[in-house]
Every structure is written in C-alpha cells, then in structure tokens.
C-alpha atoms as one frame of an Amber mdcrd trajectory, in Angstrom:
protein
 -13.221 -12.762  -7.278 -15.169 -14.340 -10.061 -13.458 -14.617 -13.449 -16.589
 -12.835 -15.314 -16.891 -10.067 -12.718 -17.544  -7.003 -14.912 -14.231  -4.461
 -14.873 -16.450  -1.627 -13.224 -17.707  -3.515 -10.064 -14.253  -4.404  -9.712
 -13.062  -0.813  -9.819 -16.276   0.132  -7.229 -15.352  -2.382  -4.566 -11.101
  -2.059  -4.882 -12.278   2.059  -4.613 -14.374   1.408  -1.463 -12.030  -0.665
   0.210  -9.107   1.567  -0.099 -11.194   4.531   1.537 -12.093   2.298   4.316
  -9.000   0.683   4.699  -6.998   3.821   4.525  -9.320   5.888   7.044  -8.363
   3.276   9.933  -4.736   3.203   9.357  -3.508   6.386   8.309  -2.002   7.305
  12.310   0.377   4.581  11.770   1.415   5.401   8.755   2.805   8.689   9.599
   4.689   7.006  12.787   5.831   5.043  10.123   7.327   7.898   8.308   8.567
   9.897  10.553  10.462   6.725  11.866  11.798   6.237   8.532  13.081   9.799
   7.287  13.848  11.755  11.396  17.080  11.208  12.427  16.026  12.090  15.636
  14.044   9.136  16.524  16.724   7.002  15.332  15.665   3.953  18.085  12.559
   5.371  19.208   9.282   3.029  19.097   6.655   3.594  17.451   4.844   4.442
  20.707   7.358   7.364  21.713   7.075   8.591  17.779   3.200   9.233  18.167
   3.808  10.403  21.610   5.899  13.117  20.690   4.163  13.811  17.196   1.081
  14.534  19.323   3.297  16.274  22.216   4.375  18.850  20.115   1.684  19.075
  16.968  -1.046  17.928  18.366  -3.146  14.772  17.891  -4.903  16.084  14.481
  -1.059  15.868  13.180  -0.982  11.539  13.350  -3.650  12.589   9.863  -2.386
  15.342   8.638  -2.582  15.294   4.488  -5.451  12.287   5.294  -7.935  13.850
   2.599  -5.646  13.468   0.119  -3.851   9.758   0.609  -7.597   8.441   1.166
  -9.171   9.444  -1.894  -6.104   8.605  -3.655  -5.773   5.287  -2.017  -9.189
   4.203  -3.108  -8.621   5.222  -6.742  -5.009   3.096  -5.971  -6.797   0.154
  -4.892  -9.570   0.544  -7.852  -6.410   0.358 -10.216  -5.096  -2.275  -8.696
  -7.898  -4.555  -7.957  -9.846  -3.842 -11.170  -6.591  -4.902 -12.807  -5.422
  -8.123 -10.737  -9.047  -9.449 -11.799  -8.741  -8.414 -15.624  -5.534 -10.343
 -15.362  -7.301 -13.393 -13.343  -9.932 -13.266 -16.327  -7.391 -13.656 -18.927
  -5.443 -16.115 -17.852  -9.106 -18.049 -17.384  -9.340 -18.129 -21.175  -5.831
 -18.881 -21.881  -5.738 -22.285 -20.127  -6.643 -24.636 -22.697  -8.163 -28.283
 -22.676  -9.982 -29.382 -20.109  -8.140 -27.936 -17.613  -8.678 -24.211 -18.803
 -11.958 -24.763 -18.864 -11.904 -26.035 -15.313 -10.633 -22.609 -14.791 -12.740
 -20.732 -15.921 -15.901 -22.624 -13.906 -13.779 -23.171 -10.362 -11.750 -19.802
 -10.820  -8.936 -21.373  -9.373  -5.748 -20.754 -10.933  -1.925 -22.117 -10.027
  -0.280 -19.956  -7.998   2.036 -19.121 -10.482  -0.481 -17.393 -12.459  -1.877
 -15.076  -9.340   1.852 -14.102  -9.256   1.672 -12.849 -12.580  -1.648 -10.971
 -12.258  -0.544  -9.537  -8.669   2.815  -8.321 -10.090   0.940  -7.140 -13.306
  -1.543  -4.873 -10.923   1.545  -3.800  -8.814   3.184  -2.142 -11.351  -0.437
   0.000 -13.026  -1.363   0.950  -9.406   2.527   2.424  -8.654   1.434   5.051
 -11.532  -1.030   6.225  -9.760   0.809   6.003  -6.327   3.474   7.661  -6.702
   2.627  10.894  -6.862  -0.021  10.688  -4.303   2.749   9.074  -1.424   5.342
  11.806  -2.174   2.244  14.428  -1.593   1.737  12.580   1.400   5.674  12.115
   2.240   6.031  15.338   1.914   3.277  16.281   4.386   4.150  14.181   6.907
   7.548  15.201   7.147   8.331  19.248   6.280   8.092  21.515   8.809   9.285
  25.084   9.371  12.232  25.990  11.194  10.693  26.977  14.332   9.256  23.130
  14.206   5.061  23.929  12.594   4.248  22.187   9.820   5.079  23.433   6.785
   1.965  22.747   4.800  -1.295  23.455   5.402  -3.083  20.724   3.047  -2.775
  18.157   0.371  -3.140  20.971  -2.456  -1.079  23.363  -0.796   2.031  20.916
  -0.233   1.444  19.583  -4.325   1.478  22.979  -6.048   4.471  23.741  -4.044
   6.387  20.989  -4.902   4.979  22.209  -8.965   6.399  25.032  -8.658   9.393
  24.891  -7.258  10.321  21.319  -8.809   8.136  21.569 -11.869   5.954  18.721
 -12.416   8.205  16.205 -12.885   8.959  16.693  -9.246   4.914  15.309  -7.803
   6.656  11.688  -9.314   9.861  11.554  -7.723  10.699   8.136  -6.388   8.171
   6.291  -9.135  10.827   3.622 -10.327  11.498   2.623  -6.702   7.406   2.624
  -6.292   6.976   0.465  -9.127   9.463  -1.716  -7.953   8.322  -2.266  -4.277
   4.456  -2.573  -5.589   5.562  -5.352  -8.315   6.900  -7.250  -5.160   3.921
  -6.864  -3.059   1.367  -7.797  -5.084   3.316 -10.155  -6.753   3.371 -11.885
  -2.304  -0.571 -10.090  -1.448  -3.113 -11.071  -3.671  -1.766 -14.550  -4.528
  -1.405 -14.881  -1.167  -4.864 -13.253  -0.104  -6.379 -15.638  -2.531  -4.619
 -19.143  -1.677  -5.628 -19.000   2.268  -8.625 -17.811   1.653  -9.538 -20.156
  -0.630  -7.775 -23.155   2.139 -10.061 -21.249   4.891 -13.220 -21.214   3.278
 -13.092 -24.939   1.905 -16.174 -27.730   3.022 -13.661 -30.203   2.771 -10.629
 -28.791   5.636 -11.791 -25.414   5.962 -14.295 -23.680   7.976 -16.765 -23.248
   5.517 -18.368 -20.386   3.520 -20.301 -19.055   6.396 -17.047 -17.728   8.627
 -16.158 -15.455   5.117 -17.215 -12.854   7.941 -14.315 -13.710   9.856 -12.303
 -15.143   7.273 -12.116 -12.126   4.849 -10.810  -9.812   6.555  -8.665 -11.636
   8.529  -6.801 -13.466   6.084  -6.827  -9.713   4.362  -4.470  -8.399   7.273
  -2.185 -10.902   7.592  -1.662 -10.646   3.518  -1.281  -6.520   4.360   1.245
  -8.059   6.798   2.946 -10.537   5.068   3.489  -7.774   1.346   5.900  -5.503
   3.445   8.128  -8.441   4.645  11.908  -7.563   3.566  12.484  -7.170   0.461
   9.941  -4.818  -0.395  10.047  -2.907   3.076  13.592  -1.905   2.537  12.706
  -1.233  -0.706  10.239   1.431   0.757  12.572   3.361   3.661  14.446   4.496
   0.663  11.213   5.352  -1.202  10.271   7.377   1.933  13.298   8.894   1.936
  13.160  10.385  -1.978   9.552  11.279  -1.410  10.736  13.210   1.794  13.128
  14.936  -0.264  12.545  18.487  -1.107  15.745  19.928  -1.111  17.278  17.746
  -3.923  19.591  15.975  -0.952  20.121  12.699  -3.120  20.929  11.656  -6.874
  18.590   8.819  -7.056  18.011   5.174  -4.892  21.015   3.988  -5.196  22.286
   7.525  -4.130  20.173   7.527  -1.102  20.103   3.989   0.094  24.605   3.905
   0.235  24.059   7.515   2.292  21.318   6.250   5.028  23.882   3.153   5.124
  26.465   5.222   5.923  25.264   7.562   8.566  22.777   4.858  10.008  23.662
   1.769   9.463  22.064  -1.667   8.315  19.310  -1.213  10.666  17.791   2.149
   8.788  16.400  -0.142   6.130  13.953  -1.710   9.233  13.182   1.197  10.581
   9.588   1.490  11.538   8.774  -1.963  10.370   6.887  -2.716  13.232   4.432
  -0.109  12.893   4.258  -0.851   9.255   3.185  -4.857  10.186   0.826  -3.642
  13.058  -0.799  -0.859  10.692  -1.114  -3.035   7.749  -3.357  -5.537   9.484
  -6.250  -3.033  10.088  -5.667  -0.947   6.667  -5.586  -4.523   4.535  -8.773
  -6.286   7.229 -10.386  -2.896   6.348  -9.202  -2.973   1.941 -10.808  -7.024
   1.476 -13.936  -6.203   3.516 -15.081  -3.398   1.701 -13.596  -4.607  -1.771
 -16.466  -8.118  -0.731 -18.872  -6.597   0.849 -19.062  -4.095  -2.338 -19.231
  -6.895  -4.649 -21.921  -8.936  -2.676 -23.981  -5.337  -2.950 -23.113  -5.005
  -6.624 -24.236  -8.431  -7.907
C-alpha cells in the first residue's frame, strides 16, 4: 500500500478482503473454538473434532454464526488496514531530511516503524473485534442440556447476552483481545511488507509480474506467523473467557490458572494446528481481496 492511498480506499479494500477471507475459512475456526473450550475433546485431532460436530449437529454446524463474523470481520479488517496504512503515511511524513523523502517516494519504512504501525492497527481493530468474537464464541459453544445449539442466530445470541449480562457482557474479554491483537498485528503487517517486497524485487526476487501468486502466498504465511506463541496462548484464555456465560472466571489470570490446574500446560496450545491451517486460506483471501480491490479503486 502506498503512503498516499486515500483512507477510504484502504477501508473499503480491507472490508472486502476480510469478508472474503472469513467466508472460506470459517469451518476451521469453529473446530478451533471447540478444541479450545470443550474438555471432552482433550487430546483429539481437528479431524475428529470436525467429524464429531457434523455427526451431532450436521455440516451446517461448522458454519454456525457465520453471518455476523463475515460482516464483522470485514469491519475489523477495514479498521485494521486503514489504520495501518494511515500510520505508515504519518511515518513517511515524520521521517525528516533526504532519508524521509526517500521513504515518501519509495514507500519503504524501517521494520521497527512497520511494527509500531501494526501494533497501533491491532489496538484499534480490537475495539471492533471484541464484541464480535464474544458473540461468535458463545454461538459456537453454547448448547442446551440435550446437546442442541442454544441460539438460532447471531442476533439471538447477542440479545441474550445483553439481556442476561447487560451491554457490558458483549465486551467480555476485551482486554485480552487488545493484548492479542497488539502482539499479532505487530508481527502480521511487517512480515507481509518485508517478505512481499523481497519476493517481488527485480534484483533478487521473482519480480512484480508474480504478484498474483506472491500476494496470497505471503499473506497466508503472515496469517500463520502471527498465531505463533505467545499470541495463541493469549487467544486460548480469551476464547474461554468469551465463551463463559455463567461467570466461571473472575478474569484472565483466574481463567489461565484454572485451565492450567485442570488440563496442564498443553491446554494453551490445544487447537494450534487447525488455527495455523485455517490461517493460510483466511489471510491469503484477506490480502488478495485487499490488493485486488485497491487496484480496482485506483
């Protein structure tokens, strides 16, 4: 993304990319959440978990609650991409002297500045993401005593949370979401920028003509890279806090301590496999949609 791209273009492109990526990868996320939150699936593989979900609730259960997250993930990425791009533009103007003019002309920032831009984007996107993921986690895990899904849709789940716990209930786990997003986006955008730049270089890379392949591949790798610990460990605790509808935990430390006491250290890595697998198509779609939309808007 160039430093002079309009904010609204980044916002629209991020929205399209987010919706595309979420649609193709949603079943993996359902499996991940179940593996993180259901003690009965302890030690089970992602394939066993997926088969178990389909046997009990049908294949449609893998897409349970998808409408809200697809719309929400579009808005999350619209926020993240536009804030990241705006932050990069500010750094281009901040860099003084001949070097600063070079940054502005070539749109190349040092890695540490890319990291700060990504962390800023993560903090802002977390404010949009937290209530969306809260409803999604409840949708994917809440069941009636006879094993059926408790909520008929996203609006039903959101209204139920608000009625029983107040509006604040929709923001359970927000601090953990911010922590995870700051860590992740500080890795995500710099990885994509640096690796894509090297891969498309005329000197040592494949050249710009290979962008159609490089963009989704590097985007997918960036998506997987951001989930490596410690961010994934934070996500496990976040998912449990957000899936909790009976106030089992007093906070993130209490949740982490109880999880470790009952299930050991491996609990913080459960579901990492399907998360990394899901991350590739998700973020390949995100960056492909983002870059393609920017080209159309230009």
